[in-house]
C-alpha positions in Angstrom: 12.3 -12.0 -1.6 9.1 -10.7 1.2 9.5 -10.7 4.9 8.0 -9.1 7.0 9.3 -5.8 8.7 10.3 -4.9 12.3 8.6 -1.8 12.9 9.5 -0.5 16.3 13.0 -0.5 14.9 13.7 2.9 13.9 15.9 2.3 11.2 12.8 0.0 9.1 10.7 2.2 9.7 13.2 5.2 8.6 13.6 2.9 5.7 9.9 2.5 4.6 9.6 6.1 5.6 11.6 7.3 3.1 10.1 4.6 0.2 6.7 6.0 1.2 7.4 9.4 0.9 8.4 9.7 -2.6 5.5 7.2 -3.9 3.0 8.8 -2.7 3.8 11.9 -3.3 3.6 10.6 -6.8 0.8 9.3 -6.3 -1.2 13.1 -5.2 0.2 14.0 -8.7 -1.5 11.6 -10.3 -5.0 11.9 -8.3 -4.4 15.2 -7.7 -5.0 16.2 -4.1 -2.4 16.4 -2.1 -4.0 14.9 1.5 -2.8 11.6 1.6 -2.3 11.4 5.1 0.6 9.0 4.9 2.6 12.1 2.9 1.9 13.0 6.3 3.4 10.2 8.5 6.1 11.1 10.3 8.9 8.0 11.4 7.6 7.7 14.6 4.0 7.9 13.3 4.8 4.2 11.2 6.8 3.2 14.1 3.5 3.4 16.3 1.1 2.1 13.7 -0.9 -1.6 14.2 -0.8 -2.5 10.2 0.8 -5.3 10.0 4.1 -4.4 7.5 6.0 -6.5 4.8 9.0 -5.2 2.2 10.3 -6.6 -0.9 13.4 -7.0 -1.6 16.2 -6.6 -4.2 18.9 -7.6 -2.5 19.2 -5.8 1.0 17.5 -2.4 -0.6 13.5 -2.2 0.3 11.3 -1.9 -3.2 8.0 -2.0 -2.1 6.1 -1.9 0.7 2.6 -3.7 1.9 0.9 -2.7 5.2 -2.1 -4.8 6.3 -4.7 -4.5 9.2 -6.8 -8.2 10.5 -10.1 -8.8 11.5 -10.9 -12.0 11.4 -10.5 -13.3 7.5 -11.0 -9.6 6.4 -7.6 -8.3 5.6 -7.6 -4.1 4.8 -4.5 -3.9 2.6 -4.0 -0.3 4.5 -0.7 0.4 1.5 0.8 -0.9 -1.1 4.1 1.3 -3.3 6.9 0.3 -4.6 10.2 2.2 -4.7 10.7 5.3 -7.7 14.2 3.7 -9.2 11.6 -0.1 -8.5 8.8 0.5 -10.9 7.6 -1.3 -13.7 9.2 -5.1 -12.6 6.3 -6.5 -11.0 6.7 -5.9 -7.6 3.3 -4.2 -6.6 2.2 -7.3 -8.2 3.9 -9.6 -6.2 3.3 -7.6 -3.0 -0.5 -8.5 -4.1 0.5 -12.1 -4.0 1.7 -12.1 -0.9 -0.6 -10.9 0.8 -3.5 -12.7 -0.8 -1.3 -16.8 0.2 -2.3 -15.3 3.5 -3.2 -17.8 5.7 -6.6 -17.9 7.2 -7.3 -14.5 5.1 -11.4 -15.1 3.3 -11.6 -11.8 2.0 -9.1 -8.7 1.0 -10.7 -5.1 1.2 -7.8 -1.8 -0.6 -9.0 1.5 -2.0 -7.4 4.1 -3.9 -8.1 7.0 -5.8 -9.9 7.1 -8.7 -7.2 8.3 -10.5 -4.1 6.0 -9.4 -5.2 4.2 -12.7 -1.7 1.5 -12.1 -3.1 1.0 -8.8 -7.0 0.0 -9.7 -5.6 -1.2 -12.9 -3.9 -3.6 -10.8 -6.5 -4.1 -8.1 -9.1 -5.3 -11.3 -6.2 -7.8 -12.9 -6.2 -9.9 -9.6 -10.4 -10.0 -9.0 -11.2 -7.6 -6.7 -14.2 -6.1 -7.7 -15.6 -2.0 -6.6 -17.9 -1.9 -3.6 -18.1 1.9 -3.8 -16.7 5.0 -3.7 -16.2 8.1 -1.7 -15.2 11.6 -2.4 -12.7 13.1 -0.3 -11.8 16.2 -1.3 -14.0 18.5 -4.6 -13.4 16.0 -7.3 -11.1 13.7 -6.0 -13.1 10.3 -5.4 -11.7 7.6 -3.3 -12.3 3.8 -4.6 -12.8 1.2 -2.9 -11.9 -3.1 -3.7 -12.8 -6.5 -2.4 -11.6 -9.8 -3.1 
């Protein structure tokens, strides 16, 4: 079940943070770069974020999170991650499908590390196309996608 998270609530923000840190540490290992901005966030940063957060729950347990920002009909997917005990269950795909069904959305944008093969594969399989690359550190490339 997917539902919007009230990030002004410290319990919700703490739950997201507790899932986010291990997920982004895993991504950092995949891409060989530990400068991923969410790794440096605190619960207070999540509480102050302007992103809208949605959580995927298995029972009452938060299993995955997607956050978005909207500008007109463009939806920027800011973060998408799944808890380490919930991987390989299709949760990231379900969260992405949820975002793609948001009312009034006409275009979607997302970026990820070039070496984050699971994420790159997911976006390509959902019809996203690459729109560019940026080197964020020596040999570390960020790939942008659009649908």
